[in-house]
mmCIF file as Biopython writes it, N, C-alpha, C and O atoms, coordinates in Angstrom:
data_model
#
loop_
_atom_site.group_PDB
_atom_site.id
_atom_site.type_symbol
_atom_site.label_atom_id
_atom_site.label_alt_id
_atom_site.label_comp_id
_atom_site.label_asym_id
_atom_site.label_entity_id
_atom_site.label_seq_id
_atom_site.pdbx_PDB_ins_code
_atom_site.Cartn_x
_atom_site.Cartn_y
_atom_site.Cartn_z
_atom_site.occupancy
_atom_site.B_iso_or_equiv
_atom_site.auth_seq_id
_atom_site.auth_asym_id
_atom_site.pdbx_PDB_model_num
ATOM 1   N N  . MET A ? 1  ? -16.147 -269.602 6.531   1.0 0.0 1  A 1 
ATOM 2   C CA . MET A ? 1  ? -17.025 -270.010 5.462   1.0 0.0 1  A 1 
ATOM 3   C C  . MET A ? 1  ? -17.108 -271.525 5.389   1.0 0.0 1  A 1 
ATOM 4   O O  . MET A ? 1  ? -18.187 -272.101 5.251   1.0 0.0 1  A 1 
ATOM 5   N N  . ARG A ? 2  ? -15.958 -272.148 5.483   1.0 0.0 2  A 1 
ATOM 6   C CA . ARG A ? 2  ? -15.947 -273.606 5.376   1.0 0.0 2  A 1 
ATOM 7   C C  . ARG A ? 2  ? -16.665 -274.242 6.563   1.0 0.0 2  A 1 
ATOM 8   O O  . ARG A ? 2  ? -17.407 -275.209 6.393   1.0 0.0 2  A 1 
ATOM 9   N N  . TYR A ? 3  ? -16.450 -273.711 7.755   1.0 0.0 3  A 1 
ATOM 10  C CA . TYR A ? 3  ? -17.107 -274.223 8.951   1.0 0.0 3  A 1 
ATOM 11  C C  . TYR A ? 3  ? -18.626 -274.146 8.787   1.0 0.0 3  A 1 
ATOM 12  O O  . TYR A ? 3  ? -19.340 -275.101 9.090   1.0 0.0 3  A 1 
ATOM 13  N N  . CYS A ? 4  ? -19.104 -273.017 8.312   1.0 0.0 4  A 1 
ATOM 14  C CA . CYS A ? 4  ? -20.546 -272.845 8.105   1.0 0.0 4  A 1 
ATOM 15  C C  . CYS A ? 4  ? -21.075 -273.853 7.103   1.0 0.0 4  A 1 
ATOM 16  O O  . CYS A ? 4  ? -22.148 -274.423 7.304   1.0 0.0 4  A 1 
ATOM 17  N N  . TYR A ? 5  ? -20.342 -274.078 6.037   1.0 0.0 5  A 1 
ATOM 18  C CA . TYR A ? 5  ? -20.803 -275.029 5.029   1.0 0.0 5  A 1 
ATOM 19  C C  . TYR A ? 5  ? -20.772 -276.457 5.575   1.0 0.0 5  A 1 
ATOM 20  O O  . TYR A ? 5  ? -21.724 -277.214 5.387   1.0 0.0 5  A 1 
ATOM 21  N N  . GLU A ? 6  ? -19.687 -276.823 6.245   1.0 0.0 6  A 1 
ATOM 22  C CA . GLU A ? 6  ? -19.552 -278.199 6.723   1.0 0.0 6  A 1 
ATOM 23  C C  . GLU A ? 6  ? -20.523 -278.527 7.856   1.0 0.0 6  A 1 
ATOM 24  O O  . GLU A ? 6  ? -21.067 -279.630 7.907   1.0 0.0 6  A 1 
ATOM 25  N N  . ILE A ? 7  ? -20.739 -277.588 8.751   1.0 0.0 7  A 1 
ATOM 26  C CA . ILE A ? 7  ? -21.596 -277.847 9.913   1.0 0.0 7  A 1 
ATOM 27  C C  . ILE A ? 7  ? -23.064 -277.537 9.632   1.0 0.0 7  A 1 
ATOM 28  O O  . ILE A ? 7  ? -23.942 -278.359 9.896   1.0 0.0 7  A 1 
ATOM 29  N N  . PHE A ? 8  ? -23.324 -276.340 9.090   1.0 0.0 8  A 1 
ATOM 30  C CA . PHE A ? 8  ? -24.697 -275.885 8.905   1.0 0.0 8  A 1 
ATOM 31  C C  . PHE A ? 8  ? -25.245 -276.118 7.498   1.0 0.0 8  A 1 
ATOM 32  O O  . PHE A ? 8  ? -26.442 -275.948 7.263   1.0 0.0 8  A 1 
ATOM 33  N N  . LYS A ? 9  ? -24.363 -276.512 6.549   1.0 0.0 9  A 1 
ATOM 34  C CA . LYS A ? 9  ? -24.740 -276.672 5.144   1.0 0.0 9  A 1 
ATOM 35  C C  . LYS A ? 9  ? -25.307 -275.371 4.581   1.0 0.0 9  A 1 
ATOM 36  O O  . LYS A ? 9  ? -26.271 -275.378 3.816   1.0 0.0 9  A 1 
ATOM 37  N N  . VAL A ? 10 ? -24.692 -274.258 4.973   1.0 0.0 10 A 1 
ATOM 38  C CA . VAL A ? 10 ? -25.085 -272.936 4.513   1.0 0.0 10 A 1 
ATOM 39  C C  . VAL A ? 10 ? -23.864 -272.280 3.875   1.0 0.0 10 A 1 
ATOM 40  O O  . VAL A ? 10 ? -22.794 -272.223 4.481   1.0 0.0 10 A 1 
ATOM 41  N N  . VAL A ? 11 ? -24.031 -271.786 2.650   1.0 0.0 11 A 1 
ATOM 42  C CA . VAL A ? 11 ? -22.949 -271.074 1.975   1.0 0.0 11 A 1 
ATOM 43  C C  . VAL A ? 11 ? -23.099 -269.590 2.297   1.0 0.0 11 A 1 
ATOM 44  O O  . VAL A ? 11 ? -24.128 -268.983 2.001   1.0 0.0 11 A 1 
ATOM 45  N N  . ILE A ? 12 ? -22.072 -269.017 2.900   1.0 0.0 12 A 1 
ATOM 46  C CA . ILE A ? 12 ? -22.097 -267.591 3.234   1.0 0.0 12 A 1 
ATOM 47  C C  . ILE A ? 12 ? -20.970 -266.883 2.500   1.0 0.0 12 A 1 
ATOM 48  O O  . ILE A ? 12 ? -20.002 -267.506 2.063   1.0 0.0 12 A 1 
ATOM 49  N N  . GLU A ? 13 ? -21.112 -265.576 2.374   1.0 0.0 13 A 1 
ATOM 50  C CA . GLU A ? 13 ? -20.067 -264.805 1.716   1.0 0.0 13 A 1 
ATOM 51  C C  . GLU A ? 13 ? -18.928 -264.538 2.697   1.0 0.0 13 A 1 
ATOM 52  O O  . GLU A ? 13 ? -19.132 -264.607 3.909   1.0 0.0 13 A 1 
ATOM 53  N N  . PRO A ? 14 ? -17.739 -264.235 2.195   1.0 0.0 14 A 1 
ATOM 54  C CA . PRO A ? 14 ? -16.564 -264.068 3.063   1.0 0.0 14 A 1 
ATOM 55  C C  . PRO A ? 14 ? -16.756 -263.057 4.187   1.0 0.0 14 A 1 
ATOM 56  O O  . PRO A ? 14 ? -16.350 -263.313 5.320   1.0 0.0 14 A 1 
ATOM 57  N N  . SER A ? 15 ? -17.371 -261.910 3.892   1.0 0.0 15 A 1 
ATOM 58  C CA . SER A ? 15 ? -17.526 -260.898 4.942   1.0 0.0 15 A 1 
ATOM 59  C C  . SER A ? 15 ? -18.488 -261.354 6.037   1.0 0.0 15 A 1 
ATOM 60  O O  . SER A ? 15 ? -18.396 -260.870 7.165   1.0 0.0 15 A 1 
ATOM 61  N N  . ALA A ? 16 ? -19.397 -262.261 5.739   1.0 0.0 16 A 1 
ATOM 62  C CA . ALA A ? 16 ? -20.324 -262.772 6.740   1.0 0.0 16 A 1 
ATOM 63  C C  . ALA A ? 16 ? -19.628 -263.700 7.733   1.0 0.0 16 A 1 
ATOM 64  O O  . ALA A ? 16 ? -20.099 -263.877 8.857   1.0 0.0 16 A 1 
ATOM 65  N N  . ALA A ? 17 ? -18.524 -264.284 7.323   1.0 0.0 17 A 1 
ATOM 66  C CA . ALA A ? 17 ? -17.803 -265.217 8.193   1.0 0.0 17 A 1 
ATOM 67  C C  . ALA A ? 17 ? -17.059 -264.498 9.317   1.0 0.0 17 A 1 
ATOM 68  O O  . ALA A ? 17 ? -16.654 -265.136 10.289  1.0 0.0 17 A 1 
ATOM 69  N N  . ILE A ? 18 ? -16.875 -263.201 9.202   1.0 0.0 18 A 1 
ATOM 70  C CA . ILE A ? 18 ? -16.108 -262.453 10.204  1.0 0.0 18 A 1 
ATOM 71  C C  . ILE A ? 18 ? -16.779 -262.494 11.574  1.0 0.0 18 A 1 
ATOM 72  O O  . ILE A ? 18 ? -16.110 -262.728 12.581  1.0 0.0 18 A 1 
ATOM 73  N N  . GLY A ? 19 ? -18.083 -262.273 11.625  1.0 0.0 19 A 1 
ATOM 74  C CA . GLY A ? 19 ? -18.800 -262.303 12.907  1.0 0.0 19 A 1 
ATOM 75  C C  . GLY A ? 19 ? -18.740 -263.666 13.566  1.0 0.0 19 A 1 
ATOM 76  O O  . GLY A ? 19 ? -18.540 -263.761 14.776  1.0 0.0 19 A 1 
ATOM 77  N N  . LEU A ? 20 ? -18.908 -264.715 12.788  1.0 0.0 20 A 1 
ATOM 78  C CA . LEU A ? 20 ? -18.834 -266.084 13.312  1.0 0.0 20 A 1 
ATOM 79  C C  . LEU A ? 20 ? -17.428 -266.383 13.812  1.0 0.0 20 A 1 
ATOM 80  O O  . LEU A ? 20 ? -17.256 -266.968 14.882  1.0 0.0 20 A 1 
ATOM 81  N N  . ALA A ? 21 ? -16.425 -265.984 13.040  1.0 0.0 21 A 1 
ATOM 82  C CA . ALA A ? 21 ? -15.033 -266.219 13.443  1.0 0.0 21 A 1 
ATOM 83  C C  . ALA A ? 21 ? -14.717 -265.494 14.750  1.0 0.0 21 A 1 
ATOM 84  O O  . ALA A ? 21 ? -14.010 -266.029 15.604  1.0 0.0 21 A 1 
ATOM 85  N N  . ALA A ? 22 ? -15.232 -264.294 14.902  1.0 0.0 22 A 1 
ATOM 86  C CA . ALA A ? 22 ? -14.982 -263.535 16.133  1.0 0.0 22 A 1 
ATOM 87  C C  . ALA A ? 22 ? -15.573 -264.240 17.344  1.0 0.0 22 A 1 
ATOM 88  O O  . ALA A ? 22 ? -14.917 -264.354 18.380  1.0 0.0 22 A 1 
ATOM 89  N N  . VAL A ? 23 ? -16.805 -264.711 17.222  1.0 0.0 23 A 1 
ATOM 90  C CA . VAL A ? 23 ? -17.467 -265.379 18.350  1.0 0.0 23 A 1 
ATOM 91  C C  . VAL A ? 23 ? -16.815 -266.719 18.676  1.0 0.0 23 A 1 
ATOM 92  O O  . VAL A ? 23 ? -16.815 -267.139 19.833  1.0 0.0 23 A 1 
ATOM 93  N N  . LEU A ? 24 ? -16.266 -267.383 17.684  1.0 0.0 24 A 1 
ATOM 94  C CA . LEU A ? 24 ? -15.617 -268.678 17.915  1.0 0.0 24 A 1 
ATOM 95  C C  . LEU A ? 24 ? -14.168 -268.547 18.381  1.0 0.0 24 A 1 
ATOM 96  O O  . LEU A ? 24 ? -13.541 -269.541 18.747  1.0 0.0 24 A 1 
ATOM 97  N N  . SER A ? 25 ? -13.638 -267.328 18.367  1.0 0.0 25 A 1 
ATOM 98  C CA . SER A ? 25 ? -12.228 -267.122 18.727  1.0 0.0 25 A 1 
ATOM 99  C C  . SER A ? 25 ? -12.003 -267.264 20.227  1.0 0.0 25 A 1 
ATOM 100 O O  . SER A ? 25 ? -12.912 -267.050 21.029  1.0 0.0 25 A 1 
ATOM 101 N N  . ASN A ? 26 ? -10.782 -267.628 20.591  1.0 0.0 26 A 1 
ATOM 102 C CA . ASN A ? 26 ? -10.419 -267.743 22.010  1.0 0.0 26 A 1 
ATOM 103 C C  . ASN A ? 26 ? -10.448 -266.392 22.711  1.0 0.0 26 A 1 
ATOM 104 O O  . ASN A ? 26 ? -10.802 -266.320 23.888  1.0 0.0 26 A 1 
ATOM 105 N N  . ASN A ? 27 ? -10.084 -265.324 22.014  1.0 0.0 27 A 1 
ATOM 106 C CA . ASN A ? 27 ? -10.121 -263.990 22.626  1.0 0.0 27 A 1 
ATOM 107 C C  . ASN A ? 27 ? -11.530 -263.632 23.068  1.0 0.0 27 A 1 
ATOM 108 O O  . ASN A ? 27 ? -11.715 -263.046 24.134  1.0 0.0 27 A 1 
ATOM 109 N N  . PHE A ? 28 ? -12.519 -263.975 22.264  1.0 0.0 28 A 1 
ATOM 110 C CA . PHE A ? 28 ? -13.902 -263.688 22.621  1.0 0.0 28 A 1 
ATOM 111 C C  . PHE A ? 28 ? -14.313 -264.511 23.842  1.0 0.0 28 A 1 
ATOM 112 O O  . PHE A ? 28 ? -14.949 -263.993 24.759  1.0 0.0 28 A 1 
ATOM 113 N N  . LYS A ? 29 ? -13.952 -265.775 23.849  1.0 0.0 29 A 1 
ATOM 114 C CA . LYS A ? 29 ? -14.343 -266.656 24.955  1.0 0.0 29 A 1 
ATOM 115 C C  . LYS A ? 29 ? -13.635 -266.311 26.257  1.0 0.0 29 A 1 
ATOM 116 O O  . LYS A ? 29 ? -14.157 -266.586 27.337  1.0 0.0 29 A 1 
ATOM 117 N N  . LYS A ? 30 ? -12.443 -265.706 26.164  1.0 0.0 30 A 1 
ATOM 118 C CA . LYS A ? 30 ? -11.701 -265.314 27.365  1.0 0.0 30 A 1 
ATOM 119 C C  . LYS A ? 30 ? -12.189 -263.981 27.940  1.0 0.0 30 A 1 
ATOM 120 O O  . LYS A ? 30 ? -11.846 -263.639 29.072  1.0 0.0 30 A 1 
ATOM 121 N N  . ASN A ? 31 ? -12.974 -263.236 27.187  1.0 0.0 31 A 1 
ATOM 122 C CA . ASN A ? 31 ? -13.491 -261.949 27.636  1.0 0.0 31 A 1 
ATOM 123 C C  . ASN A ? 31 ? -14.487 -262.195 28.778  1.0 0.0 31 A 1 
ATOM 124 O O  . ASN A ? 31 ? -15.388 -263.021 28.631  1.0 0.0 31 A 1 
ATOM 125 N N  . PRO A ? 32 ? -14.343 -261.500 29.904  1.0 0.0 32 A 1 
ATOM 126 C CA . PRO A ? 32 ? -15.250 -261.727 31.038  1.0 0.0 32 A 1 
ATOM 127 C C  . PRO A ? 32 ? -16.712 -261.425 30.713  1.0 0.0 32 A 1 
ATOM 128 O O  . PRO A ? 32 ? -17.607 -261.970 31.359  1.0 0.0 32 A 1 
ATOM 129 N N  . LEU A ? 33 ? -16.968 -260.576 29.733  1.0 0.0 33 A 1 
ATOM 130 C CA . LEU A ? 33 ? -18.350 -260.279 29.369  1.0 0.0 33 A 1 
ATOM 131 C C  . LEU A ? 33 ? -19.034 -261.471 28.695  1.0 0.0 33 A 1 
ATOM 132 O O  . LEU A ? 33 ? -20.262 -261.544 28.665  1.0 0.0 33 A 1 
ATOM 133 N N  . TRP A ? 34 ? -18.252 -262.398 28.158  1.0 0.0 34 A 1 
ATOM 134 C CA . TRP A ? 34 ? -18.789 -263.606 27.520  1.0 0.0 34 A 1 
ATOM 135 C C  . TRP A ? 34 ? -19.640 -264.394 28.514  1.0 0.0 34 A 1 
ATOM 136 O O  . TRP A ? 34 ? -20.674 -264.950 28.145  1.0 0.0 34 A 1 
ATOM 137 N N  . ASN A ? 35 ? -19.208 -264.441 29.766  1.0 0.0 35 A 1 
ATOM 138 C CA . ASN A ? 35 ? -19.936 -265.196 30.790  1.0 0.0 35 A 1 
ATOM 139 C C  . ASN A ? 35 ? -21.316 -264.603 31.062  1.0 0.0 35 A 1 
ATOM 140 O O  . ASN A ? 35 ? -22.224 -265.313 31.494  1.0 0.0 35 A 1 
ATOM 141 N N  . CYS A ? 36 ? -21.475 -263.301 30.809  1.0 0.0 36 A 1 
ATOM 142 C CA . CYS A ? 36 ? -22.754 -262.633 31.031  1.0 0.0 36 A 1 
ATOM 143 C C  . CYS A ? 36 ? -23.698 -262.774 29.836  1.0 0.0 36 A 1 
ATOM 144 O O  . CYS A ? 36 ? -24.883 -262.457 29.940  1.0 0.0 36 A 1 
ATOM 145 N N  . SER A ? 37 ? -23.184 -263.241 28.720  1.0 0.0 37 A 1 
ATOM 146 C CA . SER A ? 37 ? -23.975 -263.310 27.485  1.0 0.0 37 A 1 
ATOM 147 C C  . SER A ? 37 ? -24.747 -264.622 27.417  1.0 0.0 37 A 1 
ATOM 148 O O  . SER A ? 37 ? -24.160 -265.704 27.392  1.0 0.0 37 A 1 
ATOM 149 N N  . GLN A ? 38 ? -26.060 -264.508 27.387  1.0 0.0 38 A 1 
ATOM 150 C CA . GLN A ? 38 ? -26.881 -265.699 27.236  1.0 0.0 38 A 1 
ATOM 151 C C  . GLN A ? 38 ? -27.234 -265.948 25.778  1.0 0.0 38 A 1 
ATOM 152 O O  . GLN A ? 38 ? -27.343 -267.096 25.346  1.0 0.0 38 A 1 
ATOM 153 N N  . ASN A ? 39 ? -27.412 -264.883 25.031  1.0 0.0 39 A 1 
ATOM 154 C CA . ASN A ? 39 ? -27.777 -264.988 23.619  1.0 0.0 39 A 1 
ATOM 155 C C  . ASN A ? 39 ? -26.893 -264.065 22.801  1.0 0.0 39 A 1 
ATOM 156 O O  . ASN A ? 39 ? -26.642 -262.923 23.186  1.0 0.0 39 A 1 
ATOM 157 N N  . ILE A ? 40 ? -26.429 -264.564 21.682  1.0 0.0 40 A 1 
ATOM 158 C CA . ILE A ? 40 ? -25.612 -263.775 20.774  1.0 0.0 40 A 1 
ATOM 159 C C  . ILE A ? 40 ? -26.195 -263.956 19.385  1.0 0.0 40 A 1 
ATOM 160 O O  . ILE A ? 40 ? -26.447 -265.080 18.952  1.0 0.0 40 A 1 
ATOM 161 N N  . GLY A ? 41 ? -26.408 -262.854 18.691  1.0 0.0 41 A 1 
ATOM 162 C CA . GLY A ? 41 ? -26.916 -262.913 17.321  1.0 0.0 41 A 1 
ATOM 163 C C  . GLY A ? 41 ? -25.803 -262.603 16.337  1.0 0.0 41 A 1 
ATOM 164 O O  . GLY A ? 41 ? -25.023 -261.673 16.541  1.0 0.0 41 A 1 
ATOM 165 N N  . ILE A ? 42 ? -25.731 -263.382 15.273  1.0 0.0 42 A 1 
ATOM 166 C CA . ILE A ? 42 ? -24.761 -263.161 14.213  1.0 0.0 42 A 1 
ATOM 167 C C  . ILE A ? 42 ? -25.533 -263.168 12.895  1.0 0.0 42 A 1 
ATOM 168 O O  . ILE A ? 42 ? -26.292 -264.094 12.612  1.0 0.0 42 A 1 
ATOM 169 N N  . VAL A ? 43 ? -25.330 -262.133 12.103  1.0 0.0 43 A 1 
ATOM 170 C CA . VAL A ? 43 ? -25.980 -262.062 10.801  1.0 0.0 43 A 1 
ATOM 171 C C  . VAL A ? 43 ? -25.092 -262.771 9.784   1.0 0.0 43 A 1 
ATOM 172 O O  . VAL A ? 43 ? -23.945 -262.378 9.575   1.0 0.0 43 A 1 
ATOM 173 N N  . LEU A ? 44 ? -25.618 -263.802 9.163   1.0 0.0 44 A 1 
ATOM 174 C CA . LEU A ? 44 ? -24.905 -264.542 8.127   1.0 0.0 44 A 1 
ATOM 175 C C  . LEU A ? 44 ? -25.609 -264.273 6.799   1.0 0.0 44 A 1 
ATOM 176 O O  . LEU A ? 44 ? -26.769 -264.640 6.613   1.0 0.0 44 A 1 
ATOM 177 N N  . SER A ? 45 ? -24.899 -263.637 5.893   1.0 0.0 45 A 1 
ATOM 178 C CA . SER A ? 45 ? -25.484 -263.336 4.597   1.0 0.0 45 A 1 
ATOM 179 C C  . SER A ? 45 ? -24.753 -264.102 3.508   1.0 0.0 45 A 1 
ATOM 180 O O  . SER A ? 45 ? -23.612 -264.526 3.687   1.0 0.0 45 A 1 
ATOM 181 N N  . GLY A ? 46 ? -25.405 -264.267 2.416   1.0 0.0 46 A 1 
ATOM 182 C CA . GLY A ? 46 ? -24.798 -264.999 1.312   1.0 0.0 46 A 1 
ATOM 183 C C  . GLY A ? 46 ? -25.148 -264.372 -0.016  1.0 0.0 46 A 1 
ATOM 184 O O  . GLY A ? 46 ? -25.834 -263.351 -0.074  1.0 0.0 46 A 1 
ATOM 185 N N  . GLY A ? 47 ? -24.687 -264.968 -1.046  1.0 0.0 47 A 1 
ATOM 186 C CA . GLY A ? 47 ? -25.018 -264.498 -2.368  1.0 0.0 47 A 1 
ATOM 187 C C  . GLY A ? 47 ? -23.864 -263.865 -3.115  1.0 0.0 47 A 1 
ATOM 188 O O  . GLY A ? 47 ? -23.874 -263.841 -4.346  1.0 0.0 47 A 1 
ATOM 189 N N  . ASN A ? 48 ? -22.882 -263.357 -2.419  1.0 0.0 48 A 1 
ATOM 190 C CA . ASN A ? 48 ? -21.748 -262.711 -3.080  1.0 0.0 48 A 1 
ATOM 191 C C  . ASN A ? 48 ? -20.574 -263.687 -3.128  1.0 0.0 48 A 1 
ATOM 192 O O  . ASN A ? 48 ? -19.454 -263.350 -2.743  1.0 0.0 48 A 1 
ATOM 193 N N  . VAL A ? 49 ? -20.850 -264.898 -3.607  1.0 0.0 49 A 1 
ATOM 194 C CA . VAL A ? 49 ? -19.833 -265.941 -3.636  1.0 0.0 49 A 1 
ATOM 195 C C  . VAL A ? 49 ? -19.829 -266.585 -5.022  1.0 0.0 49 A 1 
ATOM 196 O O  . VAL A ? 49 ? -20.888 -266.936 -5.544  1.0 0.0 49 A 1 
ATOM 197 N N  . ASP A ? 50 ? -18.667 -266.740 -5.611  1.0 0.0 50 A 1 
ATOM 198 C CA . ASP A ? 50 ? -18.527 -267.494 -6.860  1.0 0.0 50 A 1 
ATOM 199 C C  . ASP A ? 50 ? -18.431 -268.958 -6.458  1.0 0.0 50 A 1 
ATOM 200 O O  . ASP A ? 50 ? -17.389 -269.401 -5.974  1.0 0.0 50 A 1 
ATOM 201 N N  . LEU A ? 51 ? -19.511 -269.716 -6.654  1.0 0.0 51 A 1 
ATOM 202 C CA . LEU A ? 51 ? -19.555 -271.094 -6.175  1.0 0.0 51 A 1 
ATOM 203 C C  . LEU A ? 51 ? -18.479 -271.970 -6.799  1.0 0.0 51 A 1 
ATOM 204 O O  . LEU A ? 51 ? -17.973 -272.879 -6.142  1.0 0.0 51 A 1 
ATOM 205 N N  . GLY A ? 52 ? -18.121 -271.717 -8.049  1.0 0.0 52 A 1 
ATOM 206 C CA . GLY A ? 52 ? -17.053 -272.491 -8.682  1.0 0.0 52 A 1 
ATOM 207 C C  . GLY A ? 52 ? -15.743 -272.333 -7.934  1.0 0.0 52 A 1 
ATOM 208 O O  . GLY A ? 52 ? -15.038 -273.314 -7.696  1.0 0.0 52 A 1 
ATOM 209 N N  . VAL A ? 53 ? -15.414 -271.106 -7.564  1.0 0.0 53 A 1 
ATOM 210 C CA . VAL A ? 53 ? -14.183 -270.844 -6.809  1.0 0.0 53 A 1 
ATOM 211 C C  . VAL A ? 53 ? -14.296 -271.432 -5.405  1.0 0.0 53 A 1 
ATOM 212 O O  . VAL A ? 53 ? -13.326 -271.980 -4.881  1.0 0.0 53 A 1 
ATOM 213 N N  . LEU A ? 54 ? -15.465 -271.322 -4.801  1.0 0.0 54 A 1 
ATOM 214 C CA . LEU A ? 54 ? -15.672 -271.866 -3.456  1.0 0.0 54 A 1 
ATOM 215 C C  . LEU A ? 54 ? -15.455 -273.375 -3.442  1.0 0.0 54 A 1 
ATOM 216 O O  . LEU A ? 54 ? -14.702 -273.883 -2.612  1.0 0.0 54 A 1 
ATOM 217 N N  . TRP A ? 55 ? -16.104 -274.093 -4.350  1.0 0.0 55 A 1 
ATOM 218 C CA . TRP A ? 55 ? -15.958 -275.557 -4.382  1.0 0.0 55 A 1 
ATOM 219 C C  . TRP A ? 55 ? -14.512 -275.944 -4.677  1.0 0.0 55 A 1 
ATOM 220 O O  . TRP A ? 55 ? -13.987 -276.897 -4.101  1.0 0.0 55 A 1 
ATOM 221 N N  . GLU A ? 56 ? -13.872 -275.198 -5.578  1.0 0.0 56 A 1 
ATOM 222 C CA . GLU A ? 56 ? -12.476 -275.492 -5.905  1.0 0.0 56 A 1 
ATOM 223 C C  . GLU A ? 56 ? -11.588 -275.319 -4.677  1.0 0.0 56 A 1 
ATOM 224 O O  . GLU A ? 56 ? -10.678 -276.118 -4.452  1.0 0.0 56 A 1 
ATOM 225 N N  . SER A ? 57 ? -11.844 -274.286 -3.885  1.0 0.0 57 A 1 
ATOM 226 C CA . SER A ? 57 ? -11.021 -274.049 -2.692  1.0 0.0 57 A 1 
ATOM 227 C C  . SER A ? 57 ? -11.236 -275.142 -1.638  1.0 0.0 57 A 1 
ATOM 228 O O  . SER A ? 57 ? -10.355 -275.398 -0.818  1.0 0.0 57 A 1 
ATOM 229 N N  . TYR A ? 58 ? -12.408 -275.781 -1.665  1.0 0.0 58 A 1 
ATOM 230 C CA . TYR A ? 58 ? -12.697 -276.869 -0.728  1.0 0.0 58 A 1 
ATOM 231 C C  . TYR A ? 58 ? -12.326 -278.230 -1.307  1.0 0.0 58 A 1 
ATOM 232 O O  . TYR A ? 58 ? -12.489 -279.255 -0.644  1.0 0.0 58 A 1 
ATOM 233 N N  . GLY A ? 59 ? -11.827 -278.242 -2.539  1.0 0.0 59 A 1 
ATOM 234 C CA . GLY A ? 59 ? -11.494 -279.510 -3.182  1.0 0.0 59 A 1 
ATOM 235 C C  . GLY A ? 59 ? -12.713 -280.252 -3.679  1.0 0.0 59 A 1 
ATOM 236 O O  . GLY A ? 59 ? -12.696 -281.478 -3.790  1.0 0.0 59 A 1 
ATOM 237 N N  . LEU A ? 60 ? -13.779 -279.515 -3.980  1.0 0.0 60 A 1 
ATOM 238 C CA . LEU A ? 60 ? -15.038 -280.132 -4.417  1.0 0.0 60 A 1 
ATOM 239 C C  . LEU A ? 60 ? -15.365 -279.741 -5.848  1.0 0.0 60 A 1 
ATOM 240 O O  . LEU A ? 60 ? -16.507 -279.382 -6.136  1.0 0.0 60 A 1 
ATOM 241 N N  . GLN A ? 61 ? -14.394 -279.799 -6.753  1.0 0.0 61 A 1 
ATOM 242 C CA . GLN A ? 61 ? -14.634 -279.432 -8.135  1.0 0.0 61 A 1 
ATOM 243 C C  . GLN A ? 61 ? -15.796 -280.236 -8.692  1.0 0.0 61 A 1 
ATOM 244 O O  . GLN A ? 61 ? -15.892 -281.445 -8.482  1.0 0.0 61 A 1 
ATOM 245 N N  . GLY A ? 62 ? -16.671 -279.549 -9.400  1.0 0.0 62 A 1 
ATOM 246 C CA . GLY A ? 62 ? -17.812 -280.219 -10.011 1.0 0.0 62 A 1 
ATOM 247 C C  . GLY A ? 62 ? -18.924 -280.532 -9.025  1.0 0.0 62 A 1 
ATOM 248 O O  . GLY A ? 62 ? -19.874 -281.230 -9.379  1.0 0.0 62 A 1 
ATOM 249 N N  . HIS A ? 63 ? -18.831 -280.033 -7.796  1.0 0.0 63 A 1 
ATOM 250 C CA . HIS A ? 63 ? -19.847 -280.298 -6.776  1.0 0.0 63 A 1 
ATOM 251 C C  . HIS A ? 63 ? -21.154 -279.624 -7.151  1.0 0.0 63 A 1 
ATOM 252 O O  . HIS A ? 63 ? -21.164 -278.464 -7.565  1.0 0.0 63 A 1 
ATOM 253 N N  . ASN A ? 64 ? -22.236 -280.334 -7.010  1.0 0.0 64 A 1 
ATOM 254 C CA . ASN A ? 64 ? -23.553 -279.782 -7.268  1.0 0.0 64 A 1 
ATOM 255 C C  . ASN A ? 64 ? -24.221 -279.538 -5.917  1.0 0.0 64 A 1 
ATOM 256 O O  . ASN A ? 64 ? -24.383 -280.465 -5.124  1.0 0.0 64 A 1 
ATOM 257 N N  . LEU A ? 65 ? -24.601 -278.307 -5.661  1.0 0.0 65 A 1 
ATOM 258 C CA . LEU A ? 65 ? -25.177 -277.927 -4.381  1.0 0.0 65 A 1 
ATOM 259 C C  . LEU A ? 65 ? -26.400 -278.772 -4.026  1.0 0.0 65 A 1 
ATOM 260 O O  . LEU A ? 65 ? -26.672 -278.998 -2.847  1.0 0.0 65 A 1 
ATOM 261 N N  . PHE A ? 66 ? -27.136 -279.237 -5.028  1.0 0.0 66 A 1 
ATOM 262 C CA . PHE A ? 66 ? -28.347 -279.989 -4.775  1.0 0.0 66 A 1 
ATOM 263 C C  . PHE A ? 66 ? -28.146 -281.497 -4.795  1.0 0.0 66 A 1 
ATOM 264 O O  . PHE A ? 66 ? -29.106 -282.253 -4.641  1.0 0.0 66 A 1 
ATOM 265 N N  . GLY A ? 67 ? -26.914 -281.939 -4.981  1.0 0.0 67 A 1 
ATOM 266 C CA . GLY A ? 67 ? -26.589 -283.362 -4.918  1.0 0.0 67 A 1 
ATOM 267 C C  . GLY A ? 67 ? -27.147 -284.195 -6.055  1.0 0.0 67 A 1 
ATOM 268 O O  . GLY A ? 67 ? -27.384 -285.392 -5.896  1.0 0.0 67 A 1 
ATOM 269 N N  . ASP A ? 68 ? -27.359 -283.561 -7.209  1.0 0.0 68 A 1 
ATOM 270 C CA . ASP A ? 68 ? -27.937 -284.277 -8.348  1.0 0.0 68 A 1 
ATOM 271 C C  . ASP A ? 68 ? -26.930 -285.083 -9.144  1.0 0.0 68 A 1 
ATOM 272 O O  . ASP A ? 68 ? -27.330 -285.849 -10.021 1.0 0.0 68 A 1 
ATOM 273 N N  . ASN A ? 69 ? -25.607 -284.941 -8.871  1.0 0.0 69 A 1 
ATOM 274 C CA . ASN A ? 69 ? -24.646 -285.662 -9.703  1.0 0.0 69 A 1 
ATOM 275 C C  . ASN A ? 69 ? -24.040 -286.817 -8.996  1.0 0.0 69 A 1 
ATOM 276 O O  . ASN A ? 69 ? -23.210 -287.524 -9.568  1.0 0.0 69 A 1 
#
């Protein structure tokens, strides 16, 4: 979740981060089928996140998603 927010500026729900984490893992990259894969699709969904808890976990208390503060 944090990687998605920091790199892509997209807030995703915890269960959506599982697919991204799997593809970024060393086990996935070591799989011989990885070399045959030209395109990989990952569904990233959002909306089931308490933003107050999310910002607090990132140390961004009081963070405004739209940068108005």
